[in-house]
N, CA, C and O atoms as a GROMACS GRO file, in nm:
protein
  472
    1MET      N    1  -0.393   2.202  -5.181
    1MET     CA    2  -0.504   2.303  -5.225
    1MET      C    3  -0.578   2.257  -5.121
    1MET      O    4  -0.596   2.326  -5.021
    2PHE      N    5  -0.637   2.112  -5.137
    2PHE     CA    6  -0.701   2.011  -5.084
    2PHE      C    7  -0.661   1.987  -4.957
    2PHE      O    8  -0.556   1.922  -4.950
    3ALA      N    9  -0.704   2.014  -4.867
    3ALA     CA   10  -0.671   1.903  -4.733
    3ALA      C   11  -0.722   1.734  -4.715
    3ALA      O   12  -0.839   1.696  -4.706
    4LEU      N   13  -0.600   1.652  -4.712
    4LEU     CA   14  -0.697   1.574  -4.710
    4LEU      C   15  -0.699   1.524  -4.570
    4LEU      O   16  -0.642   1.559  -4.467
    5LYS      N   17  -0.794   1.420  -4.603
    5LYS     CA   18  -0.893   1.388  -4.464
    5LYS      C   19  -0.832   1.238  -4.425
    5LYS      O   20  -0.814   1.133  -4.486
    6ARG      N   21  -0.810   1.284  -4.289
    6ARG     CA   22  -0.739   1.142  -4.196
    6ARG      C   23  -0.822   1.014  -4.172
    6ARG      O   24  -0.938   1.009  -4.212
    7ALA      N   25  -0.777   0.930  -4.121
    7ALA     CA   26  -0.854   0.851  -4.097
    7ALA      C   27  -0.869   0.861  -3.932
    7ALA      O   28  -0.758   0.886  -3.884
    8PRO      N   29  -0.918   0.855  -3.883
    8PRO     CA   30  -0.948   0.846  -3.704
    8PRO      C   31  -0.898   0.778  -3.646
    8PRO      O   32  -0.880   0.658  -3.668
    9GLN      N   33  -0.855   0.856  -3.542
    9GLN     CA   34  -0.755   0.829  -3.445
    9GLN      C   35  -0.843   0.695  -3.318
    9GLN      O   36  -0.924   0.755  -3.248
   10TYR      N   37  -0.840   0.604  -3.298
   10TYR     CA   38  -0.846   0.537  -3.202
   10TYR      C   39  -0.773   0.477  -3.096
   10TYR      O   40  -0.786   0.370  -3.036
   11GLN      N   41  -0.692   0.572  -3.087
   11GLN     CA   42  -0.589   0.534  -2.956
   11GLN      C   43  -0.664   0.605  -2.836
   11GLN      O   44  -0.628   0.573  -2.723
   12SER      N   45  -0.765   0.701  -2.850
   12SER     CA   46  -0.812   0.744  -2.716
   12SER      C   47  -0.912   0.647  -2.654
   12SER      O   48  -0.940   0.642  -2.534
   13GLN      N   49  -0.978   0.542  -2.783
   13GLN     CA   50  -1.030   0.450  -2.712
   13GLN      C   51  -0.984   0.353  -2.682
   13GLN      O   52  -1.049   0.286  -2.601
   14THR      N   53  -0.862   0.303  -2.726
   14THR     CA   54  -0.746   0.202  -2.595
   14THR      C   55  -0.676   0.246  -2.529
   14THR      O   56  -0.590   0.180  -2.470
   15CYS      N   57  -0.693   0.395  -2.516
   15CYS     CA   58  -0.601   0.433  -2.392
   15CYS      C   59  -0.583   0.340  -2.290
   15CYS      O   60  -0.470   0.298  -2.266
   16GLY      N   61  -0.698   0.296  -2.213
   16GLY     CA   62  -0.694   0.303  -2.098
   16GLY      C   63  -0.737   0.117  -2.054
   16GLY      O   64  -0.725   0.062  -1.944
   17GLU      N   65  -0.788   0.057  -2.184
   17GLU     CA   66  -0.787  -0.108  -2.176
   17GLU      C   67  -0.705  -0.132  -2.115
   17GLU      O   68  -0.745  -0.181  -2.009
   18GLY      N   69  -0.573  -0.122  -2.122
   18GLY     CA   70  -0.495  -0.244  -2.046
   18GLY      C   71  -0.510  -0.287  -1.914
   18GLY      O   72  -0.511  -0.396  -1.855
   19ARG      N   73  -0.526  -0.125  -1.874
   19ARG     CA   74  -0.533  -0.090  -1.729
   19ARG      C   75  -0.674  -0.175  -1.687
   19ARG      O   76  -0.668  -0.270  -1.610
   20THR      N   77  -0.767  -0.141  -1.731
   20THR     CA   78  -0.892  -0.201  -1.723
   20THR      C   79  -0.900  -0.375  -1.705
   20THR      O   80  -0.968  -0.450  -1.635
   21VAL      N   81  -0.796  -0.392  -1.804
   21VAL     CA   82  -0.849  -0.577  -1.820
   21VAL      C   83  -0.706  -0.648  -1.683
   21VAL      O   84  -0.702  -0.758  -1.628
   22PHE      N   85  -0.612  -0.532  -1.670
   22PHE     CA   86  -0.511  -0.568  -1.549
   22PHE      C   87  -0.587  -0.580  -1.436
   22PHE      O   88  -0.581  -0.676  -1.359
   23VAL      N   89  -0.678  -0.460  -1.422
   23VAL     CA   90  -0.716  -0.449  -1.234
   23VAL      C   91  -0.839  -0.564  -1.269
   23VAL      O   92  -0.842  -0.664  -1.197
   24ALA      N   93  -0.920  -0.554  -1.355
   24ALA     CA   94  -1.005  -0.689  -1.348
   24ALA      C   95  -0.967  -0.820  -1.324
   24ALA      O   96  -1.036  -0.900  -1.260
   25ILE      N   97  -0.857  -0.844  -1.375
   25ILE     CA   98  -0.826  -1.019  -1.354
   25ILE      C   99  -0.717  -0.960  -1.238
   25ILE      O  100  -0.637  -0.924  -1.325
   26PHE      N  101  -0.675  -0.936  -1.159
   26PHE     CA  102  -0.566  -0.891  -1.045
   26PHE      C  103  -0.701  -0.899  -0.957
   26PHE      O  104  -0.711  -0.991  -0.876
   27ALA      N  105  -0.790  -0.818  -0.968
   27ALA     CA  106  -0.887  -0.817  -0.838
   27ALA      C  107  -0.933  -0.928  -0.864
   27ALA      O  108  -0.896  -0.999  -0.771
   28ARG      N  109  -0.990  -0.986  -0.932
   28ARG     CA  110  -1.063  -1.147  -0.951
   28ARG      C  111  -0.943  -1.218  -0.866
   28ARG      O  112  -0.949  -1.241  -0.745
   29MET      N  113  -0.835  -1.246  -0.948
   29MET     CA  114  -0.768  -1.359  -0.946
   29MET      C  115  -0.628  -1.340  -0.849
   29MET      O  116  -0.545  -1.430  -0.838
   30VAL      N  117  -0.619  -1.254  -0.806
   30VAL     CA  118  -0.522  -1.220  -0.691
   30VAL      C  119  -0.575  -1.166  -0.579
   30VAL      O  120  -0.534  -1.199  -0.467
   31VAL      N  121  -0.691  -1.061  -0.604
   31VAL     CA  122  -0.694  -0.996  -0.422
   31VAL      C  123  -0.770  -1.120  -0.343
   31VAL      O  124  -0.742  -1.185  -0.242
   32VAL      N  125  -0.893  -1.123  -0.449
   32VAL     CA  126  -1.021  -1.219  -0.403
   32VAL      C  127  -0.957  -1.366  -0.317
   32VAL      O  128  -1.004  -1.410  -0.211
   33PRO      N  129  -0.864  -1.413  -0.378
   33PRO     CA  130  -0.811  -1.536  -0.347
   33PRO      C  131  -0.722  -1.505  -0.223
   33PRO      O  132  -0.724  -1.586  -0.131
   34ALA      N  133  -0.654  -1.410  -0.214
   34ALA     CA  134  -0.572  -1.334  -0.129
   34ALA      C  135  -0.649  -1.312  -0.005
   34ALA      O  136  -0.589  -1.310   0.103
   35VAL      N  137  -0.764  -1.296  -0.012
   35VAL     CA  138  -0.823  -1.251   0.104
   35VAL      C  139  -0.916  -1.404   0.121
   35VAL      O  140  -0.906  -1.452   0.234
   36MET      N  141  -0.987  -1.470   0.040
   36MET     CA  142  -1.039  -1.580   0.068
   36MET      C  143  -0.964  -1.741   0.100
   36MET      O  144  -1.031  -1.828   0.155
   37LEU      N  145  -0.865  -1.757   0.071
   37LEU     CA  146  -0.785  -1.907   0.093
   37LEU      C  147  -0.752  -1.895   0.202
   37LEU      O  148  -0.757  -2.002   0.262
   38PRO      N  149  -0.704  -1.776   0.289
   38PRO     CA  150  -0.665  -1.792   0.434
   38PRO      C  151  -0.812  -1.860   0.492
   38PRO      O  152  -0.827  -1.968   0.549
   39VAL      N  153  -0.894  -1.775   0.463
   39VAL     CA  154  -1.048  -1.802   0.560
   39VAL      C  155  -1.063  -1.944   0.519
   39VAL      O  156  -1.094  -2.005   0.621
   40MET      N  157  -1.056  -2.014   0.434
   40MET     CA  158  -1.076  -2.150   0.365
   40MET      C  159  -0.976  -2.239   0.462
   40MET      O  160  -1.003  -2.344   0.521
   41ALA      N  161  -0.874  -2.176   0.461
   41ALA     CA  162  -0.787  -2.270   0.528
   41ALA      C  163  -0.813  -2.320   0.672
   41ALA      O  164  -0.811  -2.434   0.718
   42ILE      N  165  -0.840  -2.183   0.737
   42ILE     CA  166  -0.896  -2.175   0.904
   42ILE      C  167  -1.017  -2.288   0.927
   42ILE      O  168  -1.030  -2.367   1.020
   43LEU      N  169  -1.128  -2.260   0.771
   43LEU     CA  170  -1.255  -2.315   0.830
   43LEU      C  171  -1.139  -2.454   0.807
   43LEU      O  172  -1.099  -2.487   0.919
   44ALA      N  173  -1.084  -2.531   0.707
   44ALA     CA  174  -1.101  -2.654   0.702
   44ALA      C  175  -0.946  -2.717   0.801
   44ALA      O  176  -0.934  -2.834   0.836
   45LYS      N  177  -0.851  -2.614   0.828
   45LYS     CA  178  -0.770  -2.700   0.994
   45LYS      C  179  -0.883  -2.680   1.097
   45LYS      O  180  -0.862  -2.779   1.166
   46PHE      N  181  -0.965  -2.632   1.142
   46PHE     CA  182  -1.024  -2.590   1.247
   46PHE      C  183  -1.136  -2.698   1.266
   46PHE      O  184  -1.188  -2.698   1.377
   47ASP      N  185  -1.196  -2.820   1.145
   47ASP     CA  186  -1.292  -2.856   1.132
   47ASP      C  187  -1.420  -2.777   1.154
   47ASP      O  188  -1.506  -2.819   1.232
   48PHE      N  189  -1.434  -2.667   1.089
   48PHE     CA  190  -1.587  -2.620   1.150
   48PHE      C  191  -1.690  -2.673   1.092
   48PHE      O  192  -1.797  -2.678   1.151
   49HIS      N  193  -1.677  -2.711   0.992
   49HIS     CA  194  -1.778  -2.822   0.981
   49HIS      C  195  -1.736  -2.921   0.868
   49HIS      O  196  -1.660  -2.909   0.772
   50ASP      N  197  -1.850  -3.072   0.937
   50ASP     CA  198  -1.793  -3.206   0.856
   50ASP      C  199  -1.734  -3.191   0.678
   50ASP      O  200  -1.631  -3.230   0.622
   51VAL      N  201  -1.844  -3.124   0.632
   51VAL     CA  202  -1.792  -3.076   0.498
   51VAL      C  203  -1.684  -3.040   0.498
   51VAL      O  204  -1.673  -3.111   0.398
   52PHE      N  205  -1.568  -2.991   0.513
   52PHE     CA  206  -1.430  -2.931   0.540
   52PHE      C  207  -1.317  -3.082   0.552
   52PHE      O  208  -1.195  -3.100   0.543
   53GLU      N  209  -1.418  -3.155   0.572
   53GLU     CA  210  -1.307  -3.266   0.577
   53GLU      C  211  -1.268  -3.291   0.446
   53GLU      O  212  -1.153  -3.274   0.407
   54ASP      N  213  -1.385  -3.341   0.355
   54ASP     CA  214  -1.427  -3.406   0.209
   54ASP      C  215  -1.309  -3.280   0.108
   54ASP      O  216  -1.336  -3.165   0.074
   55PRO      N  217  -1.176  -3.360   0.081
   55PRO     CA  218  -1.118  -3.293  -0.022
   55PRO      C  219  -1.165  -3.242  -0.141
   55PRO      O  220  -1.105  -3.151  -0.196
   56VAL      N  221  -1.242  -3.279  -0.176
   56VAL     CA  222  -1.330  -3.256  -0.297
   56VAL      C  223  -1.408  -3.128  -0.299
   56VAL      O  224  -1.398  -3.050  -0.393
   57PHE      N  225  -1.481  -3.108  -0.200
   57PHE     CA  226  -1.516  -2.990  -0.179
   57PHE      C  227  -1.434  -2.894  -0.138
   57PHE      O  228  -1.442  -2.780  -0.183
   58VAL      N  229  -1.369  -2.919  -0.072
   58VAL     CA  230  -1.202  -2.824  -0.073
   58VAL      C  231  -1.136  -2.763  -0.168
   58VAL      O  232  -1.135  -2.650  -0.215
   59VAL      N  233  -1.067  -2.889  -0.191
   59VAL     CA  234  -1.049  -2.811  -0.370
   59VAL      C  235  -1.127  -2.754  -0.482
   59VAL      O  236  -1.091  -2.681  -0.574
   60ALA      N  237  -1.260  -2.812  -0.447
   60ALA     CA  238  -1.376  -2.713  -0.552
   60ALA      C  239  -1.378  -2.572  -0.521
   60ALA      O  240  -1.383  -2.484  -0.607
   61ASN      N  241  -1.376  -2.549  -0.372
   61ASN     CA  242  -1.411  -2.446  -0.352
   61ASN      C  243  -1.296  -2.326  -0.345
   61ASN      O  244  -1.327  -2.207  -0.339
   62VAL      N  245  -1.142  -2.379  -0.346
   62VAL     CA  246  -1.049  -2.298  -0.336
   62VAL      C  247  -1.058  -2.277  -0.548
   62VAL      O  248  -1.046  -2.159  -0.580
   63LEU      N  249  -1.073  -2.358  -0.650
   63LEU     CA  250  -1.128  -2.332  -0.749
   63LEU      C  251  -1.179  -2.226  -0.784
   63LEU      O  252  -1.125  -2.142  -0.855
   64LEU      N  253  -1.325  -2.218  -0.720
   64LEU     CA  254  -1.434  -2.136  -0.714
   64LEU      C  255  -1.380  -1.998  -0.712
   64LEU      O  256  -1.393  -1.911  -0.798
   65ILE      N  257  -1.309  -1.993  -0.587
   65ILE     CA  258  -1.286  -1.900  -0.488
   65ILE      C  259  -1.127  -1.756  -0.589
   65ILE      O  260  -1.110  -1.636  -0.570
   66ALA      N  261  -1.050  -1.856  -0.687
   66ALA     CA  262  -0.934  -1.785  -0.780
   66ALA      C  263  -1.065  -1.800  -0.907
   66ALA      O  264  -1.141  -1.734  -0.836
   67SER      N  265  -1.116  -1.818  -0.981
   67SER     CA  266  -1.171  -1.833  -1.094
   67SER      C  267  -1.138  -1.735  -1.140
   67SER      O  268  -1.088  -1.649  -1.068
   68PRO      N  269  -1.156  -1.714  -1.275
   68PRO     CA  270  -1.175  -1.610  -1.325
   68PRO      C  271  -1.265  -1.495  -1.340
   68PRO      O  272  -1.367  -1.515  -1.273
   69PRO      N  273  -1.267  -1.384  -1.400
   69PRO     CA  274  -1.390  -1.276  -1.408
   69PRO      C  275  -1.491  -1.372  -1.505
   69PRO      O  276  -1.465  -1.448  -1.598
   70ALA      N  277  -1.595  -1.341  -1.450
   70ALA     CA  278  -1.733  -1.402  -1.481
   70ALA      C  279  -1.723  -1.348  -1.580
   70ALA      O  280  -1.614  -1.300  -1.612
   71LEU      N  281  -1.852  -1.335  -1.673
   71LEU     CA  282  -1.833  -1.230  -1.817
   71LEU      C  283  -2.008  -1.307  -1.896
   71LEU      O  284  -2.021  -1.400  -1.976
   72THR      N  285  -2.090  -1.238  -1.845
   72THR     CA  286  -2.206  -1.258  -1.884
   72THR      C  287  -2.264  -1.253  -2.049
   72THR      O  288  -2.263  -1.164  -2.134
   73LEU      N  289  -2.288  -1.322  -2.049
   73LEU     CA  290  -2.375  -1.329  -2.277
   73LEU      C  291  -2.410  -1.205  -2.264
   73LEU      O  292  -2.345  -1.145  -2.349
   74ALA      N  293  -2.495  -1.111  -2.191
   74ALA     CA  294  -2.551  -0.949  -2.208
   74ALA      C  295  -2.433  -0.880  -2.196
   74ALA      O  296  -2.429  -0.775  -2.261
   75GLN      N  297  -2.326  -0.911  -2.124
   75GLN     CA  298  -2.214  -0.806  -2.128
   75GLN      C  299  -2.116  -0.823  -2.260
   75GLN      O  300  -2.070  -0.723  -2.315
   76ILE      N  301  -2.088  -0.963  -2.310
   76ILE     CA  302  -2.023  -0.983  -2.432
   76ILE      C  303  -2.131  -0.906  -2.539
   76ILE      O  304  -2.084  -0.813  -2.604
   77THR      N  305  -2.266  -0.939  -2.559
   77THR     CA  306  -2.291  -0.884  -2.661
   77THR      C  307  -2.365  -0.764  -2.644
   77THR      O  308  -2.480  -0.764  -2.688
   78GLN      N  309  -2.317  -0.654  -2.585
   78GLN     CA  310  -2.382  -0.560  -2.530
   78GLN      C  311  -2.304  -0.439  -2.671
   78GLN      O  312  -2.186  -0.445  -2.704
   79ALA      N  313  -2.401  -0.347  -2.728
   79ALA     CA  314  -2.316  -0.279  -2.823
   79ALA      C  315  -2.308  -0.172  -2.768
   79ALA      O  316  -2.379  -0.136  -2.673
   80ALA      N  317  -2.208  -0.098  -2.828
   80ALA     CA  318  -2.129   0.024  -2.779
   80ALA      C  319  -2.056   0.088  -2.895
   80ALA      O  320  -2.062   0.024  -3.000
   81SER      N  321  -1.987   0.202  -2.898
   81SER     CA  322  -1.951   0.288  -2.966
   81SER      C  323  -1.837   0.207  -3.070
   81SER      O  324  -1.759   0.133  -3.010
   82ASN      N  325  -1.829   0.210  -3.139
   82ASN     CA  326  -1.718   0.151  -3.195
   82ASN      C  327  -1.604   0.046  -3.181
   82ASN      O  328  -1.484   0.040  -3.210
   83ASN      N  329  -1.716  -0.048  -3.110
   83ASN     CA  330  -1.656  -0.180  -3.101
   83ASN      C  331  -1.564  -0.169  -2.939
   83ASN      O  332  -1.496  -0.255  -2.884
   84SER      N  333  -1.590  -0.057  -2.905
   84SER     CA  334  -1.434  -0.071  -2.764
   84SER      C  335  -1.493  -0.158  -2.676
   84SER      O  336  -1.419  -0.233  -2.612
   85PHE      N  337  -1.628  -0.162  -2.657
   85PHE     CA  338  -1.663  -0.266  -2.499
   85PHE      C  339  -1.588  -0.422  -2.580
   85PHE      O  340  -1.494  -0.495  -2.548
   86GLU      N  341  -1.677  -0.421  -2.686
   86GLU     CA  342  -1.630  -0.576  -2.744
   86GLU      C  343  -1.508  -0.626  -2.734
   86GLU      O  344  -1.477  -0.743  -2.713
   87ARG      N  345  -1.408  -0.491  -2.758
   87ARG     CA  346  -1.249  -0.538  -2.770
   87ARG      C  347  -1.242  -0.551  -2.613
   87ARG      O  348  -1.190  -0.653  -2.567
   88LEU      N  349  -1.287  -0.462  -2.534
   88LEU     CA  350  -1.235  -0.500  -2.395
   88LEU      C  351  -1.259  -0.616  -2.340
   88LEU      O  352  -1.179  -0.682  -2.273
   89ILE      N  353  -1.383  -0.647  -2.371
   89ILE     CA  354  -1.432  -0.786  -2.314
   89ILE      C  355  -1.374  -0.929  -2.366
   89ILE      O  356  -1.354  -1.031  -2.299
   90SER      N  357  -1.351  -0.904  -2.520
   90SER     CA  358  -1.212  -0.976  -2.608
   90SER      C  359  -1.120  -1.010  -2.511
   90SER      O  360  -1.096  -1.124  -2.470
   91ARG      N  361  -1.062  -0.896  -2.472
   91ARG     CA  362  -0.909  -0.903  -2.442
   91ARG      C  363  -0.879  -0.931  -2.288
   91ARG      O  364  -0.779  -0.977  -2.234
   92THR      N  365  -0.996  -0.890  -2.241
   92THR     CA  366  -1.020  -0.943  -2.088
   92THR      C  367  -1.052  -1.119  -2.058
   92THR      O  368  -1.004  -1.191  -1.971
   93VAL      N  369  -1.132  -1.146  -2.145
   93VAL     CA  370  -1.143  -1.299  -2.181
   93VAL      C  371  -1.009  -1.370  -2.227
   93VAL      O  372  -0.949  -1.455  -2.161
   94PHE      N  373  -0.975  -1.327  -2.335
   94PHE     CA  374  -0.800  -1.380  -2.344
   94PHE      C  375  -0.672  -1.351  -2.226
   94PHE      O  376  -0.568  -1.415  -2.217
   95TRP      N  377  -0.709  -1.252  -2.155
   95TRP     CA  378  -0.596  -1.277  -2.059
   95TRP      C  379  -0.591  -1.340  -1.931
   95TRP      O  380  -0.488  -1.378  -1.875
   96SER      N  381  -0.746  -1.352  -1.872
   96SER     CA  382  -0.766  -1.413  -1.797
   96SER      C  383  -0.780  -1.561  -1.839
   96SER      O  384  -0.724  -1.650  -1.775
   97TYR      N  385  -0.855  -1.588  -1.949
   97TYR     CA  386  -0.885  -1.763  -1.949
   97TYR      C  387  -0.765  -1.775  -2.017
   97TYR      O  388  -0.704  -1.844  -1.934
   98CYS      N  389  -0.699  -1.761  -2.094
   98CYS     CA  390  -0.594  -1.802  -2.139
   98CYS      C  391  -0.496  -1.780  -2.137
   98CYS      O  392  -0.425  -1.852  -2.207
   99VAL      N  393  -0.422  -1.659  -2.050
   99VAL     CA  394  -0.322  -1.655  -2.013
   99VAL      C  395  -0.272  -1.669  -1.908
   99VAL      O  396  -0.156  -1.708  -1.906
  100VAL      N  397  -0.358  -1.634  -1.749
  100VAL     CA  398  -0.315  -1.628  -1.677
  100VAL      C  399  -0.394  -1.771  -1.582
  100VAL      O  400  -0.338  -1.833  -1.492
  101THR      N  401  -0.541  -1.796  -1.636
  101THR     CA  402  -0.612  -1.923  -1.546
  101THR      C  403  -0.495  -2.074  -1.559
  101THR      O  404  -0.492  -2.163  -1.473
  102PRO      N  405  -0.414  -2.071  -1.678
  102PRO     CA  406  -0.361  -2.235  -1.675
  102PRO      C  407  -0.295  -2.241  -1.508
  102PRO      O  408  -0.328  -2.294  -1.402
  103PRO      N  409  -0.177  -2.146  -1.560
  103PRO     CA  410  -0.038  -2.160  -1.418
  103PRO      C  411  -0.129  -2.150  -1.301
  103PRO      O  412  -0.129  -2.234  -1.211
  104SER      N  413  -0.237  -2.007  -1.308
  104SER     CA  414  -0.288  -1.983  -1.168
  104SER      C  415  -0.382  -2.125  -1.129
  104SER      O  416  -0.359  -2.167  -1.015
  105THR      N  417  -0.483  -2.203  -1.205
  105THR     CA  418  -0.507  -2.296  -1.179
  105THR      C  419  -0.454  -2.411  -1.090
  105THR      O  420  -0.495  -2.463  -0.987
  106ILE      N  421  -0.321  -2.435  -1.190
  106ILE     CA  422  -0.250  -2.536  -1.136
  106ILE      C  423  -0.165  -2.513  -0.973
  106ILE      O  424  -0.120  -2.598  -0.896
  107LEU      N  425  -0.169  -2.345  -0.963
  107LEU     CA  426  -0.107  -2.286  -0.844
  107LEU      C  427  -0.215  -2.349  -0.696
  107LEU      O  428  -0.210  -2.414  -0.592
  108VAL      N  429  -0.291  -2.284  -0.769
  108VAL     CA  430  -0.474  -2.302  -0.690
  108VAL      C  431  -0.435  -2.425  -0.624
  108VAL      O  432  -0.386  -2.453  -0.515
  109VAL      N  433  -0.488  -2.509  -0.761
  109VAL     CA  434  -0.519  -2.667  -0.715
  109VAL      C  435  -0.362  -2.765  -0.565
  109VAL      O  436  -0.337  -2.848  -0.478
  110VAL      N  437  -0.322  -2.665  -0.644
  110VAL     CA  438  -0.207  -2.749  -0.480
  110VAL      C  439  -0.244  -2.689  -0.345
  110VAL      O  440  -0.252  -2.755  -0.242
  111LEU      N  441  -0.262  -2.574  -0.353
  111LEU     CA  442  -0.282  -2.476  -0.259
  111LEU      C  443  -0.406  -2.521  -0.158
  111LEU      O  444  -0.423  -2.501  -0.038
  112GLY      N  445  -0.493  -2.598  -0.273
  112GLY     CA  446  -0.625  -2.682  -0.207
  112GLY      C  447  -0.583  -2.776  -0.130
  112GLY      O  448  -0.594  -2.793  -0.008
  113LEU      N  449  -0.503  -2.875  -0.268
  113LEU     CA  450  -0.492  -3.030  -0.173
  113LEU      C  451  -0.366  -2.987  -0.011
  113LEU      O  452  -0.319  -3.057   0.078
  114LEU      N  453  -0.357  -2.856  -0.042
  114LEU     CA  454  -0.223  -2.870   0.074
  114LEU      C  455  -0.308  -2.822   0.190
  114LEU      O  456  -0.277  -2.845   0.307
  115ILE      N  457  -0.451  -2.731   0.140
  115ILE     CA  458  -0.500  -2.703   0.239
  115ILE      C  459  -0.564  -2.826   0.308
  115ILE      O  460  -0.528  -2.851   0.423
  116ALA      N  461  -0.677  -2.925   0.234
  116ALA     CA  462  -0.728  -3.046   0.260
  116ALA      C  463  -0.666  -3.176   0.304
  116ALA      O  464  -0.720  -3.285   0.325
  117LYS      N  465  -0.492  -3.125   0.318
  117LYS     CA  466  -0.398  -3.213   0.385
  117LYS      C  467  -0.414  -3.331   0.268
  117LYS      O  468  -0.482  -3.426   0.308
  118LEU      N  469  -0.375  -3.341   0.159
  118LEU     CA  470  -0.327  -3.469   0.134
  118LEU      C  471  -0.190  -3.442   0.076
  118LEU      O  472  -0.118  -3.537   0.042
   0.00000   0.00000   0.00000
C-alpha cells in the first residue's frame, strides 16, 4: 500500500571523480615533467647560466617541476552540495600525496642527480 522511500542515490555525484583525480594527477605529475625536464636537462647540459652548475639548484627545480597538484586552502574549504567537492579534493590529495608522490619523488631526484652530473 505505502511506497517506501528509497535513500537518495549518490552514484551520479561520484561518477566522474575517478577520472577527474586521474587527469589532475596525470597532468601535473606526468605531462608537465615530460615537457619541462628535457628543457631543464638542456639548460643544465649547455650551462645556460652559472646557476645550473649548482646541483642543489638543479635537483630543487626538478622536484618543483614534478611536484603534486597544489590545492589552495580556498579550494579545500569551499562548500559544495552534498560534500562532493570535499570528497574530490580529499581523493586528489590522497592519491597524489600518499600514493604517487613517494615513488615519483625518488625517480625525479635520481633524474635530477643525473642531470646535475652527480
